[in-house]
C-alpha positions as CSV (number, residue, x, y, z in Angstrom):
1,M,153.6,59.1,-199.5
2,T,152.1,56.8,-201.9
3,T,149.0,54.5,-201.4
4,R,151.4,51.5,-201.3
5,A,153.3,53.0,-198.5
6,R,150.2,54.3,-196.7
7,T,148.7,51.0,-196.3
8,R,151.8,49.2,-195.4
9,T,152.1,51.4,-192.3
10,A,148.5,51.6,-191.9
11,A,148.7,47.5,-191.5
12,V,152.0,47.9,-189.3
13,V,149.9,50.3,-186.8
14,A,147.0,48.0,-186.8
15,L,149.0,44.9,-185.9
16,T,151.0,46.6,-183.3
17,A,147.6,47.8,-181.9
18,A,146.4,44.4,-182.1
19,A,149.6,42.6,-180.3
20,A,149.3,45.1,-177.4
21,L,145.5,43.6,-176.6
22,I,147.0,40.4,-175.7
23,P,147.1,39.3,-172.4
24,T,150.8,39.2,-171.3
25,A,149.5,36.3,-169.1
26,A,148.7,34.4,-171.6
27,L,151.9,34.5,-173.5
28,G,153.5,33.6,-170.4
29,A,151.6,30.2,-170.3
30,A,152.8,29.6,-173.5
31,S,156.1,29.9,-172.9
32,H,156.5,27.9,-169.5
33,G,153.7,24.8,-170.6
34,G,152.8,24.4,-167.1
35,P,149.5,22.5,-166.1
36,T,146.0,23.8,-167.4
37,V,142.8,23.4,-164.9
38,K,139.4,23.7,-166.5
39,I,136.9,26.3,-164.8
40,I,133.6,24.3,-165.4
41,D,130.7,25.3,-163.7
42,N,130.8,25.6,-160.1
43,A,134.7,23.7,-160.5
44,F,138.1,24.0,-160.8
45,V,138.7,20.7,-162.3
46,R,142.4,18.8,-163.4
47,E,141.7,15.2,-163.3
48,R,139.6,15.5,-160.9
49,Q,137.0,18.6,-158.7
50,R,139.0,20.8,-156.3
51,P,143.0,19.6,-157.6
52,V,145.8,19.7,-155.6
53,V,148.4,21.2,-158.4
54,R,152.0,20.6,-157.6
55,I,154.4,22.6,-159.3
56,H,157.8,24.2,-159.0
57,T,158.7,28.2,-159.0
58,G,158.7,29.7,-162.3
59,T,155.9,27.3,-163.5
60,T,152.7,29.1,-165.5
61,V,149.4,27.7,-164.3
62,T,146.5,28.1,-166.8
63,W,142.9,28.3,-166.2
64,R,140.6,27.6,-169.3
65,W,137.0,28.9,-168.5
66,T,134.3,26.0,-170.5
67,S,131.6,27.3,-168.5
68,R,128.3,29.1,-169.1
69,Q,128.2,30.9,-165.6
70,S,131.0,33.7,-165.0
71,H,133.5,32.5,-162.5
72,S,136.9,34.0,-161.4
73,V,140.4,32.8,-160.0
74,L,140.8,34.4,-156.4
75,V,143.9,33.7,-154.0
76,R,142.2,33.5,-150.6
77,S,145.7,32.6,-148.7
78,G,149.4,32.3,-150.0
79,P,152.6,33.9,-150.2
80,E,151.3,36.4,-153.3
81,R,147.8,37.5,-154.0
82,F,146.5,37.6,-157.6
83,S,143.0,37.2,-159.5
84,S,141.6,37.1,-162.4
85,P,138.8,39.1,-163.8
86,I,135.1,37.5,-163.5
87,R,134.3,36.1,-166.9
88,N,132.6,32.9,-168.3
89,H,135.1,32.3,-171.3
90,G,138.8,32.4,-172.3
91,T,142.0,32.1,-170.0
92,F,144.1,33.3,-167.5
93,A,147.5,32.4,-166.2
94,H,149.7,33.1,-163.6
95,R,153.4,32.7,-163.2
96,F,154.2,31.2,-159.6
97,A,157.3,33.1,-158.4
98,R,157.5,32.2,-154.4
99,A,157.1,28.7,-153.2
100,G,154.1,28.1,-150.7
101,T,150.7,26.8,-150.5
102,Y,148.1,28.8,-152.6
103,R,144.3,28.4,-151.6
104,I,142.4,29.6,-154.5
105,V,138.5,30.2,-154.7
106,C,135.7,31.3,-157.1
107,S,135.3,34.6,-156.1
108,L,131.4,34.1,-156.4
109,H,131.3,30.6,-155.4
110,A,133.3,30.1,-152.6
111,P,133.6,28.4,-150.2
112,G,132.8,25.3,-152.5
113,M,134.8,26.4,-155.5
114,R,138.3,25.8,-154.5
115,M,141.3,24.4,-155.2
116,T,145.1,24.1,-154.2
117,V,148.1,24.9,-155.8
118,R,152.0,24.1,-153.9
119,V,154.5,25.2,-154.9
120,L,158.2,23.9,-154.6
121,G,161.4,25.8,-154.2
């Protein structure tokens, strides 16, 4: 194998490995174009604190951390359960496949840090 072929192979392997590190949830957010909720210090915000986000099934909601403190996204009640890792930067996205009302909190700052997602069928 020539040096040029080895370099190309190494580049392909590196790009494949990097692509595997991209969270699937982040890709879903980009493809569905749903609402984004900011996570600031001790609050979920979308036009106001403690938002009620109304969407249709199949829509992806993205949470974007802009705080210095660590927070999470955790479904306290709803038709399906999910949670994000605890973090203080980055994004987390979830595609809502089931209609219903989702009560969402930060696992570290509940019950004060909360929001609602209403998914229509």
